[in-house]
C-alpha positions as CSV (number, residue, x, y, z in Angstrom):
1,M,-16.8,-20.2,-5.5
2,T,-16.7,-21.2,-1.9
3,S,-16.1,-18.8,1.0
4,R,-13.0,-20.7,2.0
5,W,-11.5,-20.3,-1.5
6,K,-12.2,-16.6,-1.5
7,T,-10.5,-16.2,1.9
8,E,-7.5,-18.1,0.7
9,K,-7.3,-16.1,-2.5
10,F,-7.7,-12.8,-0.6
11,E,-4.9,-13.8,1.9
12,S,-2.6,-14.9,-0.9
13,A,-3.1,-11.7,-2.8
14,Y,-2.4,-9.7,0.4
15,E,0.8,-11.6,1.2
16,A,2.1,-11.5,-2.4
17,G,1.4,-7.7,-2.6
18,V,3.3,-7.0,0.6
19,E,6.2,-9.1,-0.6
20,L,6.3,-7.4,-4.0
21,I,6.4,-4.0,-2.3
22,R,9.3,-5.2,-0.2
23,A,11.0,-6.5,-3.4
24,G,10.6,-3.1,-5.2
25,E,8.1,-4.6,-7.7
26,Y,5.6,-1.8,-7.3
27,F,3.4,-2.3,-10.3
28,A,3.0,-6.0,-9.6
29,A,2.3,-5.2,-5.9
30,H,-0.4,-2.8,-6.9
31,E,-2.1,-5.5,-9.0
32,E,-2.0,-8.1,-6.2
33,L,-3.2,-5.6,-3.6
34,E,-6.1,-4.4,-5.8
35,D,-7.3,-8.1,-5.8
36,A,-7.0,-8.2,-2.0
37,W,-8.8,-4.8,-1.7
38,R,-11.7,-6.0,-3.9
39,A,-12.1,-9.2,-1.9
40,A,-11.5,-7.6,1.6
41,P,-14.2,-7.3,4.2
42,A,-15.8,-3.9,4.2
43,G,-14.1,-2.8,7.5
44,E,-10.6,-3.5,6.0
45,R,-11.0,-2.1,2.5
46,D,-9.4,1.2,3.4
47,F,-6.3,-0.6,4.7
48,F,-5.8,-2.5,1.5
49,Q,-6.5,0.6,-0.6
50,G,-3.9,2.4,1.5
51,L,-1.4,-0.2,0.6
52,V,-2.3,0.1,-3.1
53,H,-1.6,3.8,-2.8
54,V,1.8,3.1,-1.3
55,A,2.7,0.8,-4.2
56,V,1.4,3.3,-6.7
57,A,3.3,6.2,-5.1
58,W,6.6,4.4,-5.5
59,Y,5.7,3.3,-9.0
60,Q,4.9,6.9,-9.9
61,A,8.1,8.2,-8.4
62,G,10.0,5.6,-10.5
63,R,8.3,7.1,-13.6
64,G,9.3,10.6,-12.6
65,R,5.7,11.7,-11.9
66,K,5.9,14.2,-9.0
67,I,2.3,15.2,-8.7
68,G,1.1,11.6,-9.0
69,T,3.6,10.5,-6.3
70,E,2.5,13.3,-3.9
71,R,-1.2,12.5,-4.4
72,Q,-0.7,8.8,-3.8
73,L,1.4,9.5,-0.7
74,A,-1.4,11.7,0.7
75,K,-4.1,9.1,-0.1
76,A,-2.0,6.4,1.5
77,V,-1.8,8.4,4.8
78,R,-5.5,9.1,4.8
79,R,-6.4,5.4,4.2
80,L,-3.9,3.8,6.6
81,E,-4.1,6.2,9.6
82,P,-7.2,4.6,11.1
83,F,-5.4,1.3,11.3
84,A,-2.3,2.5,13.1
85,P,-0.2,1.6,15.0
86,T,-0.2,-1.9,13.6
87,H,-2.5,-3.9,11.4
88,R,-2.2,-7.4,9.8
89,G,1.5,-7.6,11.0
90,I,2.5,-4.3,9.4
91,E,3.9,-1.6,11.7
92,L,2.0,1.4,10.4
93,A,3.3,4.1,12.7
94,P,6.8,4.2,11.0
95,L,5.3,3.8,7.6
96,L,2.9,6.8,8.2
97,T,5.8,8.9,9.4
98,Q,7.7,8.0,6.3
99,L,4.8,8.8,4.0
100,R,4.2,12.2,5.7
101,E,7.9,13.1,5.5
102,L,8.2,12.1,1.9
103,H,5.1,14.1,1.0
104,E,6.5,17.2,2.6
105,Q,9.9,16.8,0.9
106,G,8.3,16.5,-2.5
107,S,11.2,14.4,-3.9
108,L,11.0,11.6,-6.3
109,E,14.0,9.9,-4.6
110,L,12.1,7.6,-2.3
111,P,13.8,5.1,0.0
112,P,12.2,1.7,0.2
113,P,8.8,1.9,1.9
114,L,8.7,0.8,5.5
115,V,6.3,-2.1,4.9
């Protein structure tokens, strides 16, 4: 496996994961973003793991799992904060505000994530 192939696969998984979040396909987004997270450079792994937590939070909410949703929202904030205000074309400041507010509200009625 060449380094160029790995980079292309990594970028493809990242882009697909973000698009799947935007489309509301949270389980599929989680799968793609996990692939990107595993292949990511060490300095960016927390960013990708944070996006995985975003996808899983919305997935858990859709399944009616309040505690799982709250935990994933908190983990997403923790992982994404160091990359704010923007990283890889994603405006993280509004996303982080949304994640914090949703965590405080404790509701399973989540509007689409600001990704």
